[in-house]
Residue, then its C-alpha position, 0 to 999 in steps of 0.5 A: m500499499s502507498e505512503v498515506q496522504p493527507g486526506d486519504a485514509i479514514g481514521l478509527v478511535v476506540a477505547m477499549e482492547a475489546e471493542l477494537f478486537h471486533t474490527l482487527r478480526s475482520h480486517l487483519p492489519v497490512h501493517t502496525e506502526q508504534r509511535d510513542v505511546w500510540q499503536f496505529h492499525h493500518l488496515e483495508v476496508g473496503q477500497h478505504e484504508v483506515i487506520a485505528l487505533r485504541s485510545g484507552m478509556g477516558l475523555i483524556n485518554a480519547a482527546a490524546a489520541t484522537e489529536r495525536l491521530i489527525s496531527e501523524y494522518r490528517p485523515r478525510i474523516v474520523l470514527n468512532y464506536g464502542c460500548s455505552g449504557a442506556h438512558r431509557r429503559e426500553i433501549m435493550p443490550g445489543d441495541l445500536v445508536i447511531g450519534r446525531r449529536v454528542v454532549h459533554h455531560s459533565a461540564l458543569q457549574i454546581l451553584a451555591d444552591g447546589s443546583e446545576r448549570y450545564a456549561g456545555y462546550n467551550y474552547d477557541v478556535a484560532g482564537e475565535r471562542m466557541d459556545s455549544p451545549e452540543l455538537a452535531t455529528d457530519a451530515a453526510l455521514l449521518a445520511a450514509a449511515e441512514i442508508l445502510a441502517a434501513r438494510f443492516e441486521p445486528e447479530p442478535w443478543p446471545d441468549q446466555l447473556f441477561w435479558p430482563k424477564s419483563a420484555p419480550r426478546r427481540a432483534p437489536a434495534i437501531h436508534r438515533g440520537v444524542v450520545a453523552s460522554a464523561d467520565v461517570w458511569t451513572q447507574h442512579i435511576e433519577r440521574l438518568e431521568l435528569l440527563h435524557a431530560r437535559h439533553a435527549s441523551l440515549c445512551e452514555d460513554m466516556e469517549a465520543a464527546a472528546v473526539a468530537q470536540i478535537c475532531a472539531l477543532h480541526s474541522v474534520p468530519f466525524l461520527t459516532v455509533k454505540d452498542i448498549s452493554n447495559n442499562e441499569y433501568l433494568q439491572a444494575s451493573d456490577i462496576e466493582g468486578f465486572t462479573d455481569f460485563p458482557v465482555e465478547e459482546i461490546g462494541k461488536r454489532a457497533a464495529a459491524f456497522i461500522c466496517q459496513l458504512i466504510i465499505d459503503l463510502p465512496a473512494 
């Protein structure tokens, strides 16, 4: 494969090895580069060169990885996928969320009376102050994702894994809406309700908002797709031992969706 030229490659930022595994298994790296602490996997996905890296969990790691990816390779788009926790009772394990917008839900001011004021995104671009409660993902990528969603059938959630007794088993659904990010795992139902009321959020993760902000700084189109690993409305996760965390399933359906989306994109 020829040397990457600015704007040729597609960037892929994924938090966890268990999530990135699904892409590396189906699209073996052409080669891998170790640059300082970052490992960049160069893949062929359809007619595209994809440069994928594991950022590690959390907003700081995700921002640092995205900045390094863009500065090293200047990808024409950046995609993100991974697992998330549901913000609505009806969103089930294995469901997908196409992120139309992202919010940094821990960007808060705690006022003297204990109430909260959401501050949103506040950052500078070339000396100009940018203030926004949320960041929209790229319209063209969203349109391509919608076309794919009309025919995409996510792999069923395994029978042996948790499913609420109150709900009949069904095939994974594809939702569209807001992905909320923070270095926070929210289990408290009232807090989940507050976040949904404030942001119309469908799920939460720990990376997408940071990846989106770095992409916005560099005017790089961005899209995130999440799959649901847990729904605290239905069962509280064991966040100390992770004994019930579906490690083999996290990111699997979102990875399949993102890889097919890349294949569908024009060369």
